[in-house]
C-alpha positions, -999 to +999 in steps of 0.1 A: -254-020-170-261-016-207-234-015-235-241+023-239-233+030-202-202+008-204-190+028-234-196+061-215-177+048-184-149+036-207-146+070-223-145+086-188-117+064-175-080+062-185-063+030-195-059+010-163-089+027-147-111+005-126-149+002-126-163-017-096-198-030-094-215-048-065-249-064-063-268-088-041-291-098-070-278-130-087-297-123-119-282-088-122-247-103-116-253-126-146-265-096-167-233-076-158-212-106-168-230-109-201-225-073-210-190-065-195-173-098-202-181-095-239-165-060-242-130-060-256-122-026-240-126-040-204-108-068-186-125-087-158-099-084-130-115-109-107-098-139-092-127-156-075-147-183-093-185-183-087-213-203-101-244-186-115-275-198-133-271-192-170-308-184-175-324-152-162-349-154-134-372-128-119-396-124-090-419-150-105-393-178-108-364-167-087-370-197-064-361-220-094-326-205-098-310-235-080-325-259-105-313-241-136-281-249-155-251-231-140-217-219-153-186-205-137-179-168-138-150-148-124-157-121-097-137-102-072-132-103-035-146-074-016-120-047-018-105-031+014-123+000+024-156-006+005-183+008+027-212-015+037-243+002+024-278-001+038-288-020+006-260-045+010-268-050+047-305-057+038-293-082+011-270-100+036-298-100+062-320-117+036-294-143+030-282-131-004-246-133-016-229-101-026-213-102-060-183-079-065-172-074-100-141-054-111-134-043-146-102-026-158-100-004-189-077-021-215-077+003-244 
């Protein structure tokens, strides 16, 4: 998610419209928070506190994520009716946590 994509999605939705994002990659969840939580035109509609590393990791240092500084972020619970994708199943089978993020258009 880049700011330009978020702007396009914002323009496509009406006020109160919902954009849901799910990922099993912790680093991507941090990136989504960095972009989306900083935009005044979207509201994070989550109600679940999660702790994420505040520094980005990649394939070369992902194993160090637990040792990095963490901060609390707000995410969503899995919404009823969301289909379990093959990608999600693989992530769960690999022991990864699914991060559900919900943003609502404010203006």
